[in-house]
KELUM-598293 format. One line per 3 residues: number of its first residue (from 1); for each residue x negated, y, z negated of C-alpha. Coordinates in steps of 0.05 Angstrom, whole numbers. Each point is the difference from the previous one (the first is absolute). Layout:
<kekes>
NUM) X/Y/Z | ...
</kekes>
This chain:
<kekes>
1) -207/-107/-1692 | 44/-64/24 | -8/33/71
4) -69/15/-1 | -7/-78/-23 | 46/-18/61
7) -39/42/49 | -68/-34/-25 | 33/-69/7
10) 11/14/68 | -66/29/19 | -30/-59/-31
13) 41/-46/35 | -17/30/68 | -72/-13/-7
16) 4/-71/-12 | 11/-46/60 | 65/-33/20
19) 19/-56/-29 | 38/-61/34 | 20/-70/-7
22) -4/-49/43 | 59/-43/26 | -12/-74/-16
25) 22/-60/42 | -23/-66/5 | -33/-37/59
28) -7/-71/20 | -20/-37/56 | 65/6/37
31) -4/77/4 | 3/16/73 | 15/69/23
34) 30/25/-70 | 21/74/22 | -19/35/-60
37) 38/66/26 | 55/-14/-52 | -53/-15/-55
40) -45/58/4 | -15/49/-61 | -3/67/41
43) -48/53/-32 | -4/76/20 | -53/45/-37
46) -26/63/12 | -64/-21/-29 | -47/-44/37
49) -9/-47/-50 | 48/-46/-30 | -8/-58/-59
52) 30/-69/13 | 18/-37/-55 | -16/-79/1
55) 37/-53/-37 | -31/24/-64 | -19/72/-22
58) -72/-12/2 | 7/-19/79 | 15/79/10
61) -43/19/67 | -7/70/23 | 7/7/78
64) -30/60/41 | 41/17/58 | -32/2/68
67) 61/39/44 | -4/74/13 | 52/23/-49
70) 32/47/-28 | 49/-59/-20 | -32/-76/-4
73) 49/-62/18 | -14/-66/-32 | 34/-63/-11
76) -30/-54/-55 | 20/-75/3 | -15/-59/-52
79) -14/-66/32 | 6/-64/-43 | -28/-58/24
82) 41/-54/-31 | -31/-67/30 | -63/-34/-29
85) -42/12/60 | -28/70/28 | 39/23/56
88) -16/53/55 | 49/38/23 | 5/57/56
91) 28/69/-20 | 32/33/74 | 15/66/7
94) 39/18/55 | -10/66/36 | 54/54/1
97) 20/2/70 | 62/24/28 | 54/-27/-44
100) 4/38/-64 | -48/63/18 | 48/44/-18
103) 47/52/45 | -29/73/-7 | -60/10/0
106) -10/-71/28 | -58/-32/-59 | -66/-9/30
109) 0/-81/17 | -65/-42/-8 | -29/-41/-58
112) 40/4/-68 | -58/-15/-50 | -59/38/-13
115) -32/-44/-49 | 12/-61/-36 | -32/-11/-71
118) 2/-67/-54 | 14/35/-72 | -31/-59/-32
121) -67/25/13 | 9/69/44 | -29/-23/63
124) 28/7/71 | 33/-52/39 | -25/-8/72
127) 49/29/53 | -3/-36/57 | 44/21/66
130) 22/-65/42 | 46/19/61 | 15/65/-34
133) 23/-24/-65 | -45/13/-66 | -13/-59/-42
136) -41/-16/-60 | -16/-77/-22 | 20/-4/-80
139) -39/-60/-39 | 45/-18/-59 | -36/-45/-49
142) 44/-59/-27 | 52/27/-58 | -29/68/9
145) 29/67/16 | -34/53/51 | 26/67/-1
148) 3/42/70 | 14/75/8 | 11/28/67
151) -11/66/19 | 44/30/59 | 6/59/46
154) 69/7/-22 | 54/-29/-46 | 21/-48/53
157) -37/-73/-2 | 25/-67/46 | -51/-56/-34
160) 14/-71/-6 | -44/-56/-30 | -19/-63/37
163) -42/-64/-11 | -62/4/37 | 16/-63/52
166) 80/21/-4 | -28/79/25 | -38/-24/59
169) 48/-48/27 | 58/56/-2 | -48/54/30
172) -19/-45/55 | 66/-15/13 | 25/73/-7
175) -62/20/50 | 35/-51/54 | 60/39/-3
178) -25/60/2 | -38/-15/62 | 59/-33/37
181) 32/66/-9 | -50/41/25 | -10/-49/52
184) 77/8/17 | -6/74/12 | -67/-2/39
187) 30/-49/51 | 60/40/3 | -43/63/14
190) -40/-38/49 | 70/-25/39 | 25/78/6
193) -68/13/32 | 10/-50/44 | 68/21/13
196) -19/71/23 | -55/-30/45 | 58/-32/38
199) 48/52/-10 | -27/65/-19 | 48/52/-35
202) 16/45/-58 | 41/-42/-34 | -59/-59/-2
205) -44/59/-25 | 44/18/-58 | -3/-72/-17
208) -76/-14/-2 | -3/68/-38 | 51/-31/-52
211) -36/-58/-3 | -73/26/-4 | 33/53/-62
214) 33/-58/-33 | -63/-48/3 | -40/54/-37
217) 57/9/-54 | -4/-78/-10 | -72/0/-3
220) 0/47/-51 | 48/-30/-42 | -38/-77/1
223) -60/26/23 | -25/-72/24 | -44/25/56
226) -35/57/-30 | -13/-52/-58 | -32/-52/49
229) -36/53/22 | -23/22/-61 | 33/77/6
232) 53/40/-36 | 54/16/44 | 57/-21/-49
235) 46/51/-23 | -44/56/-38 | -20/62/16
238) 4/21/71 | 17/-57/31 | 74/-6/-33
241) 28/69/30 | -32/-13/74 | 38/-68/4
244) 60/33/-23 | -6/56/39 | -18/-41/59
247) 62/-46/-10 | 52/69/-9 | -34/24/72
250) 9/-69/36 | 69/-9/-27 | 19/73/31
253) -29/-15/64 | 51/-67/2 | 56/48/-18
256) -16/42/52 | -16/-52/55 | 49/-53/-20
259) 56/45/5 | -19/39/58 | 6/64/-47
262) 21/57/29 | 1/-12/68 | -46/47/32
265) -72/-21/4 | -41/66/-4 | 45/4/-75
268) -18/-67/-21 | -77/18/17 | 17/62/-50
271) 31/-48/-53 | -60/-52/8 | -53/56/-10
274) 32/35/-61 | 7/-67/-23 | -83/-15/6
277) -12/71/-27 | 37/-19/-62 | -23/-67/-6
280) -77/33/7 | 12/51/-52 | 27/-46/-50
283) -67/-47/16 | -35/66/-14 | 35/13/-62
286) -17/-65/-21 | -74/14/-7 | 18/52/-59
289) 65/-30/-32 | 0/-76/19 | 65/-8/-47
292) 41/50/22 | -22/-9/73 | 22/-76/-14
295) 68/28/-35 | 17/46/68 | -6/-60/43
298) 50/-45/-44 | 49/60/3 | -15/-1/79
301) 7/-67/8 | 62/-5/-34 | 36/55/39
304) -27/-24/69 | 26/-73/-12 | 71/22/-28
307) 2/52/63 | -10/-53/54 | 53/-47/-39
310) 47/52/6 | -13/21/70 | 18/-71/21
313) 62/1/-41 | 21/62/22 | 46/-10/61
316) -15/66/41 | -68/21/31 | -55/-47/31
319) -7/-52/30 | 55/-54/-27 | -36/-56/34
322) -57/16/-34 | 28/10/-69 | 27/-70/-1
325) -58/-33/20 | -43/40/-57 | 57/-4/-49
328) -39/-63/-37 | -67/27/5 | 29/66/-47
331) 46/-44/-45 | -64/-41/-13 | -45/55/-15
334) 47/40/-48 | 4/-69/-42 | -73/1/1
337) -2/71/-27 | 55/-6/-50 | -36/-64/-23
340) -69/36/-5 | 38/62/-33 | 21/-51/-63
343) -73/-31/2 | -28/69/-4 | 40/13/-65
346) -9/-69/-36 | -25/-3/-62 | -59/-39/-20
349) 42/-56/-25 | 17/-23/67 | -47/17/50
352) 9/-23/74 | -65/-35/29 | -29/29/56
355) 9/-67/45 | 70/-7/-4 | 10/86/19
358) -43/-21/55 | 48/-53/22 | 50/49/2
361) -43/50/42 | -10/-70/53 | 72/-7/8
364) 4/74/15 | -48/-7/54 | 36/-64/32
367) 65/43/1 | -41/54/32 | -29/-51/56
370) 65/-28/22 | 32/69/5 | -58/32/41
373) 13/-73/48 | 75/12/9 | -15/80/17
376) -61/-10/46 | 45/-69/33 | 58/55/15
379) -43/49/32 | -33/-42/50 | -29/-70/-22
382) 52/-48/26 | 47/51/13 | -3/-15/77
385) 1/-66/31 | -67/-28/24 | -14/32/75
388) -60/-30/37 | -50/38/29 | 20/-11/69
391) 71/31/-11 | -27/53/-33 | -43/23/47
394) 50/-6/56 | 49/39/-42 | -52/55/-7
397) -20/2/70 | 78/0/22 | 14/58/-48
400) -53/38/13 | 17/0/87 | -57/-53/7
403) -3/-60/42 | -43/-58/-9 | -45/-14/64
406) -42/-66/3 | -43/-17/68 | -47/-58/9
409) -51/24/55 | -20/-76/17 | 69/-21/19
412) 26/70/13 | 62/-16/-50 | 28/60/-22
415) 57/-4/-61 | 39/66/-15 | 45/15/-65
418) 76/-6/17 | -3/74/-30 | -17/24/65
421) 58/-34/35 | 46/40/-48 | -43/70/8
424) 6/-11/76 | 75/-21/8 | -20/-52/42
427) 8/-79/5 | -41/-40/-44 | -14/-59/48
430) -18/42/62 | -51/34/-47 | -29/-53/-36
433) -41/-53/49 | -64/-39/-15 | -31/24/51
436) 8/69/-17 | 21/29/67 | 68/18/-31
439) -35/57/-41 | -44/19/60 | 65/17/46
442) 22/48/-56 | -69/40/-7 | 6/67/42
445) -30/-8/68 | -50/55/-14 | -15/-42/-70
448) -11/-62/38 | -78/8/22 | -21/10/-71
451) 42/-54/-27 | -26/-50/53 | -73/19/-12
454) 9/-16/-75 | 37/-64/16 | -56/-28/43
457) -57/16/-53 | -32/-61/-24 | -60/39/-26
460) 36/20/-68 | -45/-5/-73 | 22/-29/-56
463) 43/60/-41 | -6/41/54 | 55/59/4
466) 50/12/65 | 42/66/5 | 41/7/57
469) 63/50/12 | 52/-30/54 | 69/20/23
472) 48/-58/-4 | 70/1/38 | 59/4/-43
475) 70/-35/18 | 30/65/31 | -61/0/44
478) -39/60/-36 | -64/-9/-32 | -29/2/-71
481) -68/13/-19 | -33/-50/-42 | -69/-10/-36
484) -37/-68/-3 | -49/-8/-50 | -32/-72/-8
487) -59/-40/-33 | -41/-54/39 | -9/-63/-45
490) -44/-58/9 | 9/-71/-7 | -46/-39/-49
493) -41/-16/60 | -8/73/1 | 36/7/67
496) 50/62/11 | 67/-38/3 | 51/44/-17
499) 16/84/-8 | 51/12/-53 | 29/72/-10
502) 62/45/6 | 43/35/48 | 20/66/-32
505) 57/48/28 | -35/64/17 | 51/34/36
508) 17/48/-52 | -80/24/-8 | -1/5/75
511) 66/45/0 | -29/46/-51 | -75/3/39
514) 38/18/62 | 41/52/-38 | -73/29/-30
517) -23/-1/59 | 48/39/40 | 12/45/-63
520) -73/21/11 | 13/20/68 | 72/33/4
523) 39/35/-48 | 59/-34/-23 | 45/57/-6
526) -17/46/69 | -32/-55/36 | -60/41/15
529) -78/-17/-7 | -20/2/-67 | -60/36/-34
532) -46/-55/13 | 17/-13/68 | -8/77/20
535) -80/-5/-34 | -12/-59/47 | 24/37/51
538) -31/57/-12 | -65/-30/-11 | -3/-31/70
541) 24/63/31 | -60/38/-32 | -55/-53/18
544) 23/-8/77 | -52/36/33 | 58/7/55
547) 53/20/-39 | 25/74/-2 | -3/35/-62
550) 43/-8/-50 | 38/45/-56 | 50/-15/-57
553) 62/28/-18 | 29/-10/-78 | 73/13/-3
556) 35/7/-70 | 67/19/-7 | 7/51/-49
559) 41/-16/-69 | 8/-67/26 | -6/-27/-73
562) 59/48/-19 | 46/-32/52 | -11/-63/-31
565) 22/21/-71 | 52/51/25 | 35/-40/60
568) -25/-69/-19 | -51/-45/33 | 51/-28/49
571) -2/76/29 | -79/-4/-3 | 3/-58/37
574) 44/20/49 | -37/59/17 | -65/-41/4
577) 29/-38/52 | 24/50/42 | -58/50/-3
580) -50/-66/19 | 43/-16/65 | -1/78/16
583) -71/9/-3 | -12/-66/34 | 26/29/65
586) -59/45/-9 | -50/-50/5 | -35/-9/61
589) -38/-63/31 | -63/-19/-45 | 24/46/-59
592) 25/-30/-72 | 55/23/-41 | -6/-28/-74
595) 37/12/-65 | -50/10/-55 | 39/5/-69
598) 63/31/-14 | 25/48/42 | -69/11/32
601) -13/-19/73 | -68/0/39 | -6/8/80
604) -67/-18/36 | 5/38/58 | -53/5/60
607) -30/62/29 | 27/-15/75 | 32/37/52
610) 67/-28/-8 | -9/21/-75 | -13/73/12
613) -8/54/-49 | 9/-27/-76 | 33/66/-13
616) 58/-22/40 | -3/-74/-33 | 12/31/-64
619) 45/46/15 | 43/-62/32 | -8/-43/-60
622) 22/58/-47 | 71/10/39 | 2/-76/9
625) 2/-9/-88 | 45/54/-1 | 51/-16/36
628) 69/-19/-41 | 4/-74/-28 | 69/-26/-11
631) 4/-46/-64 | 74/-19/-19 | 31/57/29
634) -45/54/-30 | -51/38/47 | -75/5/-36
637) -49/46/29 | -72/-17/-19 | -68/43/21
640) -65/-33/-2 | -71/29/-23 | -55/-22/60
643) -71/-7/-6 | -48/-9/65 | -65/-29/-3
646) -56/22/44 | -22/-34/62 | -35/-73/-18
649) -51/-33/41 | -64/-37/-10 | -22/-5/-73
652) 65/18/-33 | 27/-44/-48 | 79/-17/13
655) 5/14/-78 | -34/63/13 | 62/28/52
658) 52/-25/-49 | -26/45/-59 | -11/58/43
661) 60/0/26 | 36/-9/-71 | -38/57/-26
664) 32/40/48 | 67/-24/-12 | -10/15/-68
667) -15/70/13 | 64/10/44 | 33/-35/-57
670) -31/56/-48 | 18/56/43 | 76/-21/-10
673) 8/-56/50 | 34/0/61 | -63/15/42
676) -55/-32/32 | -72/12/-14 | -76/-18/38
679) -50/-21/-44 | -64/49/2 | -60/-15/-46
682) 15/56/-50 | 60/-44/-25 | -9/-26/-74
685) 13/-70/-9 | 49/5/-65 | 18/-65/0
688) -60/-26/-42 | 33/44/-57 | 64/-11/13
691) -7/-77/-5 | -40/11/-61 | 55/46/-34
694) 53/-52/18 | -44/-54/-33 | -8/50/-62
697) 70/12/-9 | 12/-69/2 | -41/-6/-64
700) 22/64/-23 | 74/-28/-4 | -25/-63/-30
703) -42/35/-53 | 60/56/-12 | -45/51/18
706) 65/37/37 | 13/53/-66 | 66/44/1
709) -4/78/-1 | 63/38/-28 | 16/70/29
712) 54/33/-26 | 69/17/24 | 30/69/-35
715) 64/34/-8 | -9/62/42 | 43/41/-34
718) -45/-1/-74 | -62/-47/24 | 25/-54/-47
721) -29/-69/17 | 54/-38/18 | -42/-60/27
724) -62/-32/37 | -17/-27/63 | -39/-61/1
727) -58/7/57 | -58/-54/17 | -71/12/-15
730) -60/-50/13 | -53/-2/-49 | -49/-20/47
733) -70/-28/-33 | -50/38/46 | 50/47/40
736) 31/29/-63 | 75/17/-4 | 29/-1/69
739) 60/38/22 | 57/-48/35 | -12/38/67
742) -70/-43/-1 | 29/-61/-10 | 72/-10/9
745) -6/-9/82 | -55/-53/-10 | 53/-33/-60
748) 58/0/59 | -43/-31/57 | -28/-61/-50
751) 79/-7/-28 | -22/18/-72 | 52/63/-10
754) 47/-58/-36 | -44/-18/-50 | -28/74/-14
757) 75/20/0 | 21/-58/-53 | -65/23/-42
760) 24/70/6 | 76/-19/-25 | -20/-36/-58
763) -54/40/-21 | 49/59/-3 | 57/-33/-28
766) -49/-20/-61 | -25/66/-13 | 73/25/10
769) 18/-46/-55 | -55/16/-41 | 16/80/2
772) 71/-14/-12 | -11/-39/-71 | -52/47/-20
775) 18/69/17 | 75/-8/23 | 7/56/36
778) 69/6/20 | 55/-37/45 | -28/43/63
781) -72/-21/-3 | -18/-41/60 | -61/-26/35
784) 8/-12/77 | -41/-51/39 | -12/-13/72
787) 27/-59/41 | -29/-23/65 | 30/-33/61
790) -40/-61/-16 | 37/-11/-74 | 69/19/24
793) -12/-56/59 | -10/-46/-56 | 76/-35/-16
796) -31/-10/-78 | -12/74/-5 | 70/8/-41
799) -12/-54/-52 | -74/20/-4 | 29/72/-20
802) 48/-32/-43 | -57/-36/-37 | -38/59/-13
805) 64/34/-30 | 15/-47/-51 | -66/-15/-12
808) -14/73/-22 | 76/18/-24 | -2/65/35
811) 50/47/-6 | 55/2/61 | -19/49/56
814) -67/17/-36 | -46/-44/55 | 15/28/75
817) -26/-37/63 | -13/56/53 | 6/-29/74
820) -9/40/58 | 70/1/53 | -51/-18/55
823) -10/-71/-37 | 73/-10/-9 | 25/21/68
826) -41/-63/26 | 57/-38/-24 | 56/40/-13
829) 48/-49/-21 | -43/-49/-38 | -27/67/-32
832) 71/21/-32 | 2/-75/-25 | -66/5/-35
835) 11/69/-32 | 64/-16/-32 | -26/-66/-26
838) -55/50/-34 | 46/53/-28 | 41/-58/-30
841) -64/-27/-33 | -5/78/-38 | -54/31/37
844) 4/71/27 | -12/4/83 | -32/58/32
847) -7/19/76 | -76/20/12 | -16/55/55
850) 72/15/13 | -7/40/59 | -60/-28/35
853) 41/-62/27 | 67/-21/26 | 27/43/-38
856) 72/-25/11 | 56/25/-34 | 34/-69/-3
859) -63/-27/-31 | 15/45/-66 | 73/-22/7
862) -16/-77/-5 | -63/0/-38 | 13/0/-68
865) -50/49/-22 | -8/49/-64 | -55/43/18
868) -26/34/65 | -71/15/6 | -13/68/50
871) -59/-11/35 | -57/55/-9 | 11/19/75
874) 65/42/-20 | -37/38/-50 | -69/13/24
877) -23/66/5 | 5/-1/75 | 69/-14/4
880) 22/61/-39 | 52/31/29 | 79/8/0
883) 16/-68/45 | -38/-38/-39 | 38/21/-67
886) 62/-11/26 | -15/-74/13 | -34/1/-67
889) 75/25/-22 | 36/-51/44 | -42/-58/-29
892) 8/17/-72 | 73/19/9 | 15/-62/41
895) -40/-45/-60 | 50/35/-51 | 53/-22/37
898) -19/-69/5 | -17/2/-77 | -72/-2/15
901) -57/39/-30 | -60/28/45 | -75/0/-12
904) -47/48/29 | -66/-28/23 | -69/41/11
907) 10/60/-41 | -54/41/4 | 22/77/-23
910) 38/31/-58 | 37/29/64 | 18/-68/23
913) 30/-8/-68 | 42/52/-4 | 28/-6/68
916) 18/-73/-6 | 32/15/-72 | 36/62/34
919) 26/-50/59 | 29/-52/-57 | -59/-51/2
922) 6/-32/-64 | -68/-39/-7 | -72/14/28
925) -74/-30/8 | -66/19/25 | -67/18/-14
928) 15/69/-25 | 44/-31/-50 | -47/-63/-18
931) -45/-44/30 | -1/-76/-3 | -32/-18/-64
934) -19/-66/-38 | 42/-36/-50 | -35/22/-61
937) 6/73/22 | 74/-2/17 | 13/-35/-65
940) -36/52/-36 | 45/46/37 | 64/-32/-19
943) -18/3/-76 | -25/65/-1 | 67/17/32
946) 44/-39/-50 | -39/26/-56 | 18/74/21
949) 75/-21/19 | 8/-27/-72 | -31/68/-25
952) 48/47/26 | 47/24/-53 | 60/10/51
955) 73/-10/-7 | 1/-54/51 | -39/-62/23
958) -66/21/47 | -21/-46/58 | -75/0/10
961) -35/60/23 | -70/-11/51 | -57/30/-22
964) -68/-16/42 | -32/-43/-48 | -72/32/18
967) 16/72/-22 | -7/20/-72 | 45/-27/-52
970) 74/22/22 | 33/65/-28 | 53/5/52
973) 70/-35/-21 | 57/0/36 | 69/-21/-25
976) 69/0/37 | 65/-35/-21 | 7/-73/21
979) 66/8/37 | -18/46/61 | -66/-15/51
982) -9/65/8 | 1/36/-65 | 38/72/-5
985) -45/21/-52 | -77/-2/2 | -38/7/-63
988) -74/5/3 | -44/5/-53 | -86/16/-5
991) -34/-27/-60 | 64/6/-39 | 30/64/12
994) 53/17/49 | -25/38/70 | 64/7/40
997) 65/-28/0 | 52/7/50 | 60/-25/37
1000) -23/-35/75 | 36/33/52 | 46/-51/42
1003) -44/-41/47 | -60/48/-20 | -68/-35/-9
1006) -27/-6/-67 | -64/38/-4 | -48/2/-56
1009) -28/67/-13 | -74/12/-2 | -6/12/-70
1012) 29/-69/-18 | -62/-36/38 | 36/-53/30
1015) -13/-66/5 | 32/-38/49
</kekes>
């Protein structure tokens, strides 16, 4: 029962309004600015009604709250007039500003009082806002008491009691003080803007940005301008986080700009952009959560301010002079941040006035202006002594090889800058004469007439420009080109009395102009005519009615690009000079020999009796070109593909003859070179297609259209896959999949083989690394890549190979480079060094197409090959005889003696496999074994082989078995001991059942009986 009684009393009490006793205080005529914070009686209630007690119990008054709830805050006061006359007081309620606004989240600032009630009769006092301060007029009769209850937004309250006349006087003085502070801030901002107009720099911009942000911050704190305009821009709602976020952004801008961090402008731009985005993000966040946005801005302000101070104190990094100049600013700013932090955490009993806080902001801005002036002065303003305009112009002219020229037409007086005597290495007194004759004496005789014509002109118009090129004599007697540029000036009467300008040294420009003119007519290497001069003479010959018929002969040195790559450009240039000199001996009067491009020449020949039959001319040209040429003690023999145009006369255009001769030359090259072809109308011009194909090939390299196909290489004894050869294919978007024969020649002609070869090397190595990590095919597995001559001629090729090996982490020897011996024998000494460098990197080296090139046994001894790839011509079906077998046996025995393995190319039948295995050839490849296939098919094949090898229940570990992917699932499995290359036991199973087991005869070919359905 007692428990129920207690609960009932609580419920009854909860329904009653809260009751509070007023804080009683006596006031008189001397009460001025009495602070009520320490004497207030706070009331916190969950109910929207409270009961305020008066001096006696009967004065109890029920007050209803106006706030939004759910908690309501009140403060009750009781004022007793001790005087014998009535008194009027002003109850001033300061708005909640930056100080005392909390830490996290920042409490919403703004007016504190929601309503003021007089508890004697329950009436509401009239709240008036004067310059942002809420005020209530209290009339207290003589010897009477007035009770006041103030409803606030929160528990904090900053209020004071003033006599009416004293409040007006104090408020007016405070308004003047606040106006003075804001005036100083605006004055400093105007000063910075004026500084920027005279010396624009990022430092001044940073100072202006900080001043604007601080002005907004101060305006939010004291709210003077907004109050005068009838606006509410003080701290509260969205304005508080906006002002503080902008201040943080401006401080970060000052940090980057004042200390010049980092030194790179592009990184500075990135940091400034990132900071601007963060400020904008916080401004957007302020629309939803102003308290949290303001708190984030204050935390960022602390970090940025002390970061600036720390960077100034640090001995390393940044510009030390800038650190010293900006140290005072960061010290002042950090001190202001500390004071602001204490103010934000202060209790209600000791508030900091907004005007005092604004004074600290003004001090920070004063220091900022001082620092900006110091940095600006150090960067240019007053850093250099004053130079008058005449001196600066003279220095600028002399440094730019310009000389002042001042001529007075009426008196024929000429003044020339002293720099001219220095440029011409002449005696100044002999050059400078008032009459101008000294200057005329050094003008080239051929340039005197135009100069004299200018000197005798009396009809110059005001503002008219004069331009003249002339040669002036130097001290050594040679002449140098100068350009005169001047303008006529008129006096007050409108008469031209002066012509002022500059003389500019254009000697270098004239040399370049002469050189360009020479280059357009004469080839610099051979001294022959250029294509432009040839076309000009062709046009004259074709349009001259009295001229004889003309033919054009195009001579193109065969494989000239390979000569440059193999022997070097010096050898190529030497051959061109020699061939040009020999061909020049065949030219008759009226004919022209020109160099077109590269190793290509053109002869404009006339059909005359002296010339005779053109067939004899072509034979003479071929014989002349093929004569041996000596370079560095080595004889070089070259041939030429020759194309002859038909007879041209009348309406034929010069370019038509060139095109026809080049089409015939391409036909000769297509037939193998070293021959001559006369043009006829049935010839097809493939040059447009070749040009288009070359353009497509360049695009294909950039867009990775060159793909890699993989052709399997197997052990001939067991048909196990030993590795793959990487072959290039072009996946053309319109022509489909192109074979190397369709684009390699174009790539070599266009100089693109190096890029294609590098892509092949990187792609094959990358795929080999993937297979090694995914399938682990064993230590003997390899992928071979062909290397072009252009790659070998690249001095960075070994470094590129090393980079590929390190990036893919390949097994040693698993990446093989195939190089033809023909390429290596062009520079054998260099090739030996290069191959040994590659061998030291851990790559395998294969001699490709062995037997078709030099086939030098010394090359096998010197070159560190580990593999010989026998050309398909040795195993061709057309070369099946005992002599060919003995050659293959000899090559195989030689390779075994040199610790090399032999790979036979071009296998097309089972009989070839049997014969090669019998002759001791270890490896083979060809269309009968497997065609080149895409990486997906090759990877799937390798995966199936590894799965099949893992499922063999054999006493020894098995290598991979090559099984065609396009066939049905593999039913044949082949296993042999790991230690023997050719197994002595050959176990064959079909669908899991043994079919035949026999010992292989020594050197006998391994055959698969018909029942076994051979898969390889």
